[in-house]
C-alpha positions in Angstrom: 25.7 -14.1 -80.1 22.2 -13.1 -80.8 19.7 -14.3 -78.3 16.8 -16.4 -79.5 13.5 -15.8 -77.9 11.8 -18.9 -76.8 8.1 -19.2 -76.4 7.0 -21.3 -73.6 3.4 -22.2 -73.1 1.7 -22.0 -69.7 -1.8 -22.8 -70.3 -4.6 -22.5 -67.7 -7.6 -24.7 -68.1 -11.0 -23.7 -66.7 -13.0 -26.8 -65.9 -16.8 -26.3 -66.0 -19.2 -29.1 -64.9 -22.1 -29.7 -67.1 -25.3 -29.3 -65.2 -28.4 -30.6 -67.1 -31.4 -28.7 -66.2 -34.9 -29.9 -66.9 -36.9 -27.4 -68.9 -39.4 -25.6 -66.9 -42.6 -24.0 -68.3 -42.4 -21.2 -65.6 -40.1 -19.8 -62.9 -39.0 -21.9 -60.0 -41.7 -21.5 -57.2 -40.4 -24.0 -54.6 -37.1 -23.8 -52.8 -35.8 -26.5 -50.3 -34.4 -24.6 -47.3 -33.0 -27.6 -45.2 -33.0 -31.4 -45.0 -32.1 -33.3 -41.8 -31.7 -36.7 -40.3 -32.6 -37.4 -36.6 -32.5 -40.4 -34.3 -35.4 -41.7 -32.3 -34.8 -39.2 -29.7 -34.9 -36.3 -32.0 -31.1 -35.7 -31.8 -29.4 -34.8 -35.2 -26.8 -37.5 -36.2 -25.0 -38.9 -39.2 -23.9 -42.4 -37.8 -26.4 -45.0 -37.0 -26.6 -48.8 -36.0 -28.6 -50.9 -38.4 -30.9 -51.7 -35.5 -32.2 -48.2 -34.8 -35.0 -46.1 -36.1 -34.4 -43.0 -38.3 -36.3 -40.0 -39.0 -36.0 -37.9 -42.3 -37.3 -34.3 -42.6 -37.3 -31.6 -45.3 -38.2 -27.9 -44.9 -39.2 -25.7 -48.0 -40.4 -22.3 -49.0 -43.1 -21.7 -51.5 -43.0 -18.5 -53.4 -46.6 -18.4 -54.9 -49.7 -20.2 -54.3 -50.1 -23.6 -56.0 -52.6 -26.5 -55.7 -50.5 -28.6 -53.4 -46.9 -29.3 -52.4 -45.7 -33.0 -52.6 -42.9 -34.5 -50.6 -40.8 -37.5 -51.7 -38.3 -39.3 -49.5 -35.6 -41.8 -50.9 -32.5 -43.7 -49.5 -29.7 -45.0 -51.7 -27.4 -47.7 -50.7 -23.5 -47.5 -50.6 -23.7 -49.0 -54.2 -26.0 -46.2 -55.4 -29.1 -48.4 -55.6 -32.3 -47.0 -54.3 -33.2 -49.1 -51.3 -36.2 -47.0 -49.8 -38.9 -44.7 -51.1 -41.8 -42.8 -49.6 -44.0 -40.6 -51.8 -47.2 -40.2 -49.9 -46.7 -36.9 -48.1 -48.2 -33.6 -49.4 -49.7 -30.1 -48.0 -51.7 -27.4 -49.3 -49.6 -25.1 -51.5 -49.8 -21.8 -49.5 -47.1 -19.3 -49.9 -44.5 -19.5 -47.0 -42.5 -22.0 -45.1 -43.7 -25.6 -45.1 -42.1 -29.2 -44.5 -42.7 -32.8 -43.9 -41.0 -35.7 -42.3 -41.3 -39.5 -41.7 -40.5 -40.7 -38.4 -38.8 -43.8 -36.8 -38.3 -45.7 -39.9 -36.6 -49.0 -39.1 -33.1 -48.9 -40.7 -33.4 -52.7 -41.3 -35.9 -52.0 -43.7 -33.3 -50.7 -46.3 -30.0 -51.7 -44.6 -27.9 -53.9 -47.0 -24.2 -53.5 -46.2 -22.3 -51.1 -43.7 -21.2 -47.9 -45.3 -22.4 -44.5 -46.6 -26.1 -44.1 -47.5 -27.7 -41.1 -49.2 -30.8 -39.5 -47.9 -32.6 -37.7 -50.9 -35.5 -35.3 -50.6 -37.6 -34.1 -53.4 -40.2 -31.3 -53.1 -42.5 -30.5 -56.0 -45.3 -27.9 -56.5 -48.4 -28.1 -58.6 -51.1 -30.7 -59.0 -51.4 -34.4 -59.1 -51.4 -34.4 -62.9 -48.9 -31.5 -63.4 -45.9 -30.4 -61.4 -44.8 -27.0 -62.2 -41.7 -26.8 -60.1 -39.4 -29.1 -58.1 -36.1 -29.3 -56.2 -34.0 -32.2 -54.9 -31.4 -32.2 -52.2 -29.3 -35.0 -50.7 -27.5 -35.7 -47.4 -25.2 -38.6 -46.4 -25.4 -40.7 -43.5 -23.5 -43.9 -42.3 -24.9 -47.1 -41.1 -22.9 -49.9 -39.4 -23.7 -53.3 -37.9 -24.4 -52.7 -34.2 -21.3 -52.8 -32.0 -20.0 -51.1 -28.8 -16.1 -51.3 -28.2 -15.1 -50.6 -24.7 -12.1 -48.2 -24.6 -11.3 -47.3 -20.9 -10.7 -48.7 -18.5 -9.0 -51.4 -20.6 -9.9 -55.0 -19.8 -7.8 -56.2 -16.7 -6.7 -52.5 -15.7 -5.4 -52.6 -12.2 -4.8 -50.1 -9.4 -6.5 -47.1 -11.0 -6.3 -43.8 -9.3 -8.8 -42.0 -11.5 -10.8 -39.2 -9.8 -13.5 -39.4 -11.0 -13.2 -42.7 -12.9 -14.5 -41.9 -16.4 -15.7 -44.9 -18.7 -15.2 -44.5 -22.4 -16.3 -46.5 -25.4 -16.8 -46.3 -29.2 -20.2 -47.1 -30.8 -21.7 -47.7 -34.1 -24.5 -45.5 -33.0 -27.4 -45.1 -30.3 -29.7 -42.5 -29.0 -28.4 -43.0 -25.4 -26.4 -45.5 -23.5 -26.7 -47.5 -20.3 -23.7 -48.3 -18.2 -23.5 -51.3 -15.8 -20.9 -51.7 -13.0 -20.8 -54.7 -10.7 -18.5 -56.9 -8.7 -20.1 -60.0 -10.3 -19.3 -60.8 -14.0 -22.7 -62.0 -14.5 -24.2 -58.7 -13.1 -26.6 -60.5 -10.9 -28.3 -57.9 -8.5 -26.1 -55.3 -10.4 -24.3 -52.8 -8.1 -24.8 -49.7 -10.3 -26.5 -48.8 -13.6 -27.6 -45.7 -15.3 -31.1 -45.0 -16.2 -32.2 -45.3 -12.6 -32.8 -42.6 -10.0 -30.4 -39.7 -10.2 -28.2 -41.1 -13.0 -29.8 -40.8 -16.4 -28.6 -42.7 -19.4 -25.9 -40.4 -21.2 -26.1 -39.6 -24.8 -22.4 -39.3 -25.1 -19.9 -42.1 -25.4 -18.4 -41.5 -21.9 -19.6 -41.5 -18.3 -18.1 -40.4 -15.0 -18.8 -42.6 -12.1 -20.1 -40.7 -9.2 -17.4 -40.0 -6.7 -19.9 -39.8 -3.7 -23.1 -41.9 -4.7 -26.1 -41.6 -2.4 -26.1 -45.3 -2.1 -23.0 -46.3 0.0 -23.1 -49.8 -1.6 -22.2 -48.1 -4.9 -18.9 -46.4 -3.7 -16.1 -48.3 -5.3 -13.5 -49.8 -3.1 -9.7 -50.2 -3.6 -8.6 -53.7 -4.4 -11.9 -55.2 -5.5 -12.4 -56.6 -9.1 -15.2 -54.8 -10.8 -16.8 -55.5 -14.0 -18.4 -53.0 -16.5 -20.4 -53.0 -19.8 -22.4 -50.8 -21.9 -25.7 -51.0 -23.9 -26.8 -48.7 -26.7 -30.6 -47.9 -26.5 -33.0 -46.1 -28.8 -35.4 -43.5 -27.3 -37.9 -46.2 -26.2 -35.2 -48.0 -24.2 -34.8 -50.9 -26.8 -31.3 -52.4 -26.9 -29.8 -51.5 -30.4 -26.2 -52.4 -29.6 -24.2 -53.9 -26.7 -20.8 -55.0 -25.4 -19.6 -58.3 -26.6 -18.0 -59.0 -23.1 -17.6 -57.0 -20.0 -14.3 -55.6 -19.0 -12.7 -55.9 -15.4 -10.8 -53.2 -13.4 -9.6 -52.5 -10.0 -9.0 -49.2 -8.1 -5.7 -48.7 -6.1 -6.3 -49.3 -2.4 -4.5 -46.2 -1.3 -4.3 -43.2 -3.6 -0.8 -41.7 -3.4 -0.4 -38.1 -3.0 2.6 -37.9 -5.2 3.1 -35.7 -8.3 0.3 -35.5 -10.7 0.3 -37.9 -13.7 -1.4 -36.3 -16.9 -0.8 -37.8 -20.3 -2.9 -35.9 -22.9 -3.9 -36.7 -26.5 -3.2 -33.4 -28.1 -4.3 -34.1 -31.7 -4.8 -36.7 -34.3 -3.9 -35.9 -37.9 -4.4 -37.4 -41.3 -1.1 -37.9 -43.3 -1.2 -35.5 -46.4 -0.4 -38.5 -48.7 -3.3 -40.5 -47.4 -5.9 -41.8 -49.8 -9.1 -44.0 -49.4 -6.8 -47.0 -50.4 -4.0 -46.1 -47.9 -4.9 -44.3 -44.6 -2.1 -43.1 -42.3 -2.6 -41.3 -39.1 -0.4 -39.5 -36.4 -1.4 -39.1 -32.8 0.2 -36.2 -31.0 0.8 -37.0 -27.1 2.2 -34.7 -24.4 3.1 -35.4 -20.9 1.4 -32.5 -19.0 2.0 -34.1 -15.5 4.9 -33.9 -13.0 6.4 -37.4 -13.5 7.9 -39.4 -16.5 5.5 -42.1 -18.0 6.4 -45.4 -19.7 4.9 -48.4 -21.5 1.5 -46.8 -22.2 -0.8 -48.4 -24.9 -2.3 -45.9 -27.4 -5.4 -47.1 -29.5 -6.8 -45.8 -32.8 -10.4 -46.3 -33.9 -11.6 -45.8 -37.5 -15.4 -45.7 -37.7 -15.6 -47.4 -34.4 -13.3 -50.2 -35.5 -9.9 -50.5 -33.7 -6.8 -50.4 -35.8 -4.5 -53.4 -35.3 -2.0 -53.4 -34.0 -2.1 -50.7 -31.2 1.1 -48.7 -30.4 3.0 -48.6 -27.2 4.5 -45.3 -25.9 7.8 -46.5 -24.4 8.8 -43.5 -22.5 7.8 -39.7 -22.3 9.5 -37.3 -20.0 7.9 -34.3 -18.2 6.7 -31.7 -20.6 7.8 -33.8 -23.6 5.7 -34.2 -26.7 5.9 -37.3 -29.0 3.9 -38.5 -32.1 2.9 -42.1 -32.9 2.0 -43.2 -36.4 -0.8 -45.7 -37.3 -1.3 -47.4 -40.7 -5.2 -48.0 -41.0 -5.2 -49.6 -44.4 -8.1 -49.0 -46.9 -11.7 -47.9 -46.7 -14.6 -47.6 -49.0 -15.8 -44.4 -47.2 -14.6 -41.0 -48.2 -15.4 -39.6 -44.8 -14.2 -41.4 -41.7 -14.6 -40.6 -38.0 -11.4 -41.4 -36.0 -10.8 -41.7 -32.2 -7.4 -41.8 -30.5 -7.3 -42.9 -27.0 -4.6 -43.9 -24.3 -5.1 -46.7 -21.8 -3.4 -44.8 -18.8 -4.3 -44.3 -15.2 -3.8 -40.6 -14.9 -5.3 -37.7 -13.0 -7.1 -36.0 -15.9 -9.1 -38.5 -18.0 -10.8 -35.6 -19.9 -8.0 -35.3 -22.2 -7.2 -39.1 -22.8 -9.3 -39.3 -26.0 -9.9 -37.1 -29.0 -12.3 -37.7 -32.0 -12.1 -36.1 -35.3 -13.6 -36.5 -38.8 -11.6 -36.5 -42.0 -12.5 -36.4 -45.7 -10.2 -38.7 -47.8 -9.0 -38.2 -51.4 -9.5 -40.8 -54.1 -6.2 -42.0 -55.4 -5.1 -40.1 -58.5 -1.8 -40.3 -60.3 0.6 -37.4 -60.9 0.9 -36.2 -64.5 3.7 -34.5 -66.5 2.8 -31.5 -68.5 3.1 -33.3 -71.8 0.8 -36.1 -70.5 -1.9 -33.6 -69.6 -1.6 -31.9 -72.9 -1.8 -35.2 -74.7 -5.1 -36.0 -72.9 -6.6 -32.5 -73.0 -6.2 -31.7 -76.7 -8.5 -34.7 -77.4 -11.4 -32.9 -75.6 -11.0 -29.3 -77.1 -13.8 -28.6 -79.5 -13.4 -24.9 -79.9 -11.2 -24.5 -83.2 -10.3 -20.9 -82.0 -8.7 -22.4 -78.9 -6.8 -25.0 -81.1 -5.4 -22.2 -83.3 -4.3 -20.2 -80.3 -2.3 -23.1 -79.0 -0.8 -24.2 -82.4 3.0 -24.3 -82.3 3.4 -24.2 -78.5 5.0 -26.8 -76.3 3.8 -26.9 -72.7 6.3 -26.5 -69.9 3.6 -26.1 -67.2 0.0 -27.0 -66.8 -2.2 -25.4 -64.2 -6.0 -25.2 -63.5 -7.9 -22.0 -63.1 -9.3 -22.1 -60.4 -6.8 -24.3 -58.8 -7.5 -28.0 -58.3 -6.5 -31.5 -58.6 -5.5 -32.2 -62.2 -6.0 -35.8 -61.9 -9.7 -35.4 -60.7 -10.3 -32.7 -63.5 -8.9 -35.1 -66.1 -11.4 -37.7 -64.9 -14.3 -35.3 -65.1 -13.2 -34.5 -68.8 -13.3 -38.1 -69.7 -16.7 -38.5 -68.0 -18.1 -35.7 -69.9 -18.6 -33.6 -66.7 -16.2 -30.9 -67.6 -14.8 -29.1 -70.9 -12.0 -26.9 -71.8 -13.2 -23.3 -72.2 -10.0 -21.3 -72.8 -6.3 -21.1 -72.6 -3.7 -18.6 -71.4 -0.3 -18.4 -73.1 2.6 -16.9 -71.5 5.7 -15.9 -73.7 8.9 -16.0 -71.9 11.9 -14.2 -73.4 
């Protein structure tokens, strides 16, 4: 029987974003080299409490002499609405590096709701009446209602054997933190606090209690109920966030010289099928100690908020690795910061918590080739491409360069992309 050659169409679509450029009367003379966000202590951060102060800066390079260089600062809310602007800064338009900043702006001036805000910097060159060149650059940052969630030791923890004892917490943001430890829940005549003497307020969200403090009164004793709490401070020492209630703990009266206990958080991963509307995470744990461990609580925090319920690691033998899954629900943020922590009294506290950031995908449906073709052919304006495709039935659709078909179809519908060509593969 004579073979009949079949033509199968495999067409690649190149998606090009439309970029609308304002018409310049001359070549670009100003370039933004960098934009940055700092807290009140001058530390670069992207997560803040709504009670803090914030600094915006921009650095630029001017290629040729102009009258002046103008700097504009804007902030957009999570809904995309402009909630802050500052347009009064300018400098002499000399050739070379330049820049400007606005410092310690109270976030409460523009804070509306928790979420992702956009800092936008615009630099222009020219005169008051005429701007001959300009450039805009943006940077996301996150603002949350002030909160500090204590992580370890857990409230009511008893007979801890940690050496050193490490306090850990999750914060909505602060320049530095002050830790209080006392044997009185009211913290009257407090036993220990940072920010005094040899113990500065840490900038990190953990603190190791001194094993041999200079003041003998500050040495923690076994069997005594202690209380601890944390305050978040700005650079001037103002409280911007604090613990809702203090947590209690005790140390074991006699530390056993038995085999080392070491349960480690090895990794936290985002499930490959996760989207902004359905987040799923896995925590990888390993018993690196010399004895088996049972009934250990494992917590997950997403942007500082604990995922409920937590998980219990029933049993893990020596050298064994186990994974626990968490369903974290939905979020409005495309980028999330996730902390995985265990509530366990072991001999190596440094590996009891891990923090990572993830970028989530919007939820796009999967399309069959014929569905893609039906949508795309409505957006092909080039008659030559249409003639080239005439008579073919698609068996496969792919993007050149590779990408998410659902996302690119959305760009087509929004007018942000166009079809610029097709490739046809003939299979005999």
